[in-house]
C-alpha positions in Angstrom: -29.1 2.0 -41.0 -31.7 1.9 -38.1 -30.7 3.8 -34.8 -32.0 2.6 -31.5 -31.6 4.2 -28.2 -29.9 7.4 -27.3 -29.1 10.0 -30.1 -25.7 11.1 -30.9 -24.2 13.5 -28.2 -21.7 15.5 -30.2 -19.9 16.5 -27.1 -18.9 12.9 -26.7 -16.2 11.1 -28.6 -17.5 7.5 -29.4 -15.3 4.6 -30.2 -16.6 2.4 -33.1 -17.6 -1.0 -32.0 -18.8 -3.5 -34.6 -20.3 -6.8 -33.5 -22.4 -9.8 -34.5 -25.2 -11.2 -32.6 -27.4 -14.2 -33.0 -31.2 -14.9 -32.8 -30.6 -18.5 -32.1 -33.4 -20.9 -32.5 -33.6 -24.0 -30.4 -36.8 -26.1 -30.5 -39.1 -23.1 -31.3 -37.5 -21.1 -28.4 -34.5 -18.7 -28.4 -31.0 -19.4 -26.9 -30.0 -16.2 -25.0 -27.3 -15.2 -22.7 -27.8 -13.7 -19.1 -25.0 -11.4 -18.1 -24.2 -9.9 -14.7 -23.6 -6.2 -15.6 -20.8 -3.9 -14.2 -23.3 -2.5 -11.8 -24.3 -6.1 -10.7 -27.7 -6.4 -12.5 -28.8 -9.1 -14.6 -29.3 -8.4 -18.3 -30.7 -10.9 -20.9 -29.2 -10.3 -24.4 -28.7 -11.9 -27.8 -25.4 -13.8 -27.6 -22.6 -12.2 -29.5 -20.4 -9.3 -29.2 -17.5 -7.4 -30.8 -15.2 -8.6 -33.5 -11.4 -8.4 -33.4 -9.5 -6.9 -36.3 -8.0 -10.4 -37.4 -11.4 -12.2 -37.8 -14.6 -12.0 -39.8 -18.1 -11.1 -38.4 -19.0 -14.7 -38.8 -16.0 -15.9 -36.8 -16.7 -13.3 -34.1 -20.2 -14.7 -33.8 -19.3 -18.3 -33.6 -16.6 -17.3 -31.0 -18.8 -15.0 -28.9 -21.8 -17.5 -28.8 -19.4 -20.3 -27.7 -17.9 -18.0 -25.0 -21.1 -16.8 -23.6 -23.4 -19.9 -23.8 -21.3 -22.9 -24.6 -23.3 -23.8 -27.6 -22.2 -24.3 -31.3 -24.5 -22.7 -33.8 -25.2 -23.0 -37.6 -25.8 -19.5 -39.3 -28.9 -19.4 -41.4 -29.4 -15.9 -42.7 -28.2 -12.3 -42.0 -31.3 -10.4 -40.7 -29.9 -6.9 -40.7 -27.9 -4.3 -39.0 -28.6 -1.5 -36.5 -26.6 1.1 -34.7 -26.8 2.5 -31.2 -24.7 5.0 -29.2 -24.2 4.0 -25.5 -21.8 3.9 -22.6 -20.1 0.5 -22.0 -19.1 0.3 -18.3 -17.4 -2.9 -18.7 -14.9 -1.2 -21.1 -15.2 2.3 -19.6 -16.0 3.8 -23.2 -18.6 5.6 -25.0 -19.4 3.3 -28.1 -20.9 3.8 -31.4 -22.2 0.1 -31.7 -22.8 -1.3 -35.1 -24.7 -4.5 -34.6 -25.0 -7.1 -37.3 -27.9 -9.7 -36.5 -28.0 -13.2 -37.9 -30.6 -15.8 -37.7 -29.1 -19.1 -36.4 -29.9 -22.5 -35.1 -28.3 -24.1 -32.1 -26.4 -27.3 -32.8 -24.8 -29.0 -29.7 -23.7 -27.9 -26.3 -19.9 -27.9 -26.8 -18.6 -26.8 -23.4 -19.5 -25.9 -19.9 -16.8 -23.3 -19.4 -18.3 -19.9 -20.1 -17.1 -16.3 -19.9 -17.3 -14.8 -16.5 -20.6 -13.6 -15.4 -22.5 -15.4 -18.2 -25.0 -18.2 -18.5 -27.3 -19.4 -21.2 -31.0 -19.4 -21.1 -33.7 -20.9 -23.3 -36.9 -18.9 -23.4 -40.0 -18.4 -25.6 -40.1 -15.4 -28.0 -42.8 -13.8 -25.9 -40.7 -14.1 -22.6 -37.6 -12.8 -24.5 -39.5 -9.7 -25.7 -40.6 -9.1 -22.3 -37.1 -9.5 -20.7 -34.6 -8.0 -23.2 -34.1 -4.4 -22.8 -32.2 -3.6 -25.9 -34.6 -2.0 -28.4 -32.5 -3.1 -31.6 -32.5 -6.6 -30.4 -36.3 -6.6 -29.7 -37.0 -5.2 -33.1 -35.2 -8.2 -34.8 -36.7 -10.8 -32.5 -40.2 -9.4 -33.0 -39.7 -9.9 -36.7 -38.4 -13.3 -36.7 -40.3 -16.6 -37.4 -39.4 -19.5 -35.0 -39.6 -22.5 -37.3 -36.8 -24.7 -36.0 
């Protein structure tokens, strides 16, 4: 499994966090989420997030995308998986994140009500690659064909 970002610090106890994220196509552009971080910065990300024990990764992706963007999606293909070790200030934990990446297409806007500090953006692949900080997300975006 590919590793992006910081290497493991063996002095830190990491909590395993498994999540599902979507590279969501919308008219040859990408549907992304903008989040206000714990330190009041704006961060552009792939929509998605952690799964709960009582749900599948697919269900977690549908739920997270809806909560963060208000959009429904159709999952087309699993693109891959990567891991990273990071501090998550919103949860106050050091996490071993295992990120499952899916190619999706946006269907319809289902709700205006979004998770606090989130809004959706639609942008070109080029702009997304310039804006997104997460190296794992960038790797998968770089390798996707925008055909929808």
